[in-house]
N, C-alpha and C positions, 0 to 999 in steps of 0.2 A: 315159295321157298322149297328148294330141292332137299331131298333127304340128306345129302352130304352137307348142304348149307345149314340145315337144321342141326346137324351134329357139330359142324365146325363153328357155328355162331356162339354156342355156349363155351366151347373150348377157346375160341379167340377172346371172348370176354374174360375167361378165367386167366388166359395167358396175359392179357392186358392188365388184369388185377395183380398177377404175380410180378409183372414188370414194374408196376407202380410200387408194389411192396418191396421189391428189390431196390428200386430207386430210393424209397424211404429208408430202408435198412442201410444203404450206402451213405445217405445223408446222416443218419444216426451214427454210423461208424465214423464218419469224418468228424462229427461233433464230439464223439467220444475220444477220438485221437487228439483233437484240440484240447479237450478237458484234461486228458492224460498228460499232454505236454505242459499245460499250465500248472498242473499239480506237481509234475516233476521239477519244473522251474521253481515253484514255491518251496518244494522240499529242498532243493539245492540252496536256495536263499536261506531257508531255516537252518540248514546244516552250517552255512557260513556264519549265520548269526550266533549259533550255538558255539562254534569254534572261536569267534571273537569274544563271546562271553566267557568261555573257558580260559582264554588267554588273559582277559582282564581279571578274572578271578585269581588266576595264578599270580599276576602282577600284584594284586591286592594282598594276597597271602605273603608274597615276598616282602612287600612294603610293611606289612604288619610285623613280620619277623625282624626286619631292619629296625623298625620303630622300637620294638622290645629291646633289641640290642643297644640302641641309642639311649633308651631310658635307663638300662643297667649301667651304661658308661657314665651317664649324667649322675646317677647315684654314687658311683665310685668317685667321680670328680668332686661331688659335693662333700663326701667324707674326707677326701684329700684336702679340700679347701678348709674344712673345719680344723683339721690337724695343723695345716700350715698357718691358719689364723691364730690358733692357740700358741704355736711355737713363736709366731711373730710377736704376739702380745708379751710372751715370756721374754723374748729378746729385747723388746722395747723397755720392759721393766728392768732387765739386767743392765741395759745401757744407761738408764736413768740412775740406777744404783752406782754403777761405775763412774758416771759423771759426778755424782755427789762425792764419791770416794776421792776422785781426782781433785775436786774442789777442796775437800777437806785436807788432802795431802799438800796442796799448794799453800793453804793457810799455815799448815804445820811447818812446811819448808821455810816459808817466810818468817815464821816465829823463830825457828831454829837458826836461820840466817841472821836474824836481828838480835838474838839472845846475846852473843858476845858483845855487840855494840851496846845493848842495854846494860849488860853487866859492867862494861867500862864506864858508862855514864853513872851508874849507881856507885861504883867504886870511887869515882871522882867526887861525887857529892858527899860520900861518907868520909873521905879523907879531909875534906875541908872542915 
């Protein structure tokens, strides 16, 4: 081996190792790029999932508010129903009283209408 070959052989071996190292680093870099892209895609998907969850949470909040409003409205309607039911029962009782009054007045009217006739019959009997 010549002195130049003796100097070049270790350098060529070192250059070969450096090229192998560069190739390995390039492979590692490509792998890192793939991982980075996968992580970015996963991050975007996570952001979409969070956005959907926030939208759903907002909808749930809106529905809970609407539910509370409806519960309040139902309470109001129940109170109105109680009042109307009480008024209805009072009106039914009043109609029953008025019906009895009308019935009593009809009897009285019949008696008043029959009174002259009865008086005539009684006068006829007493005159005999």
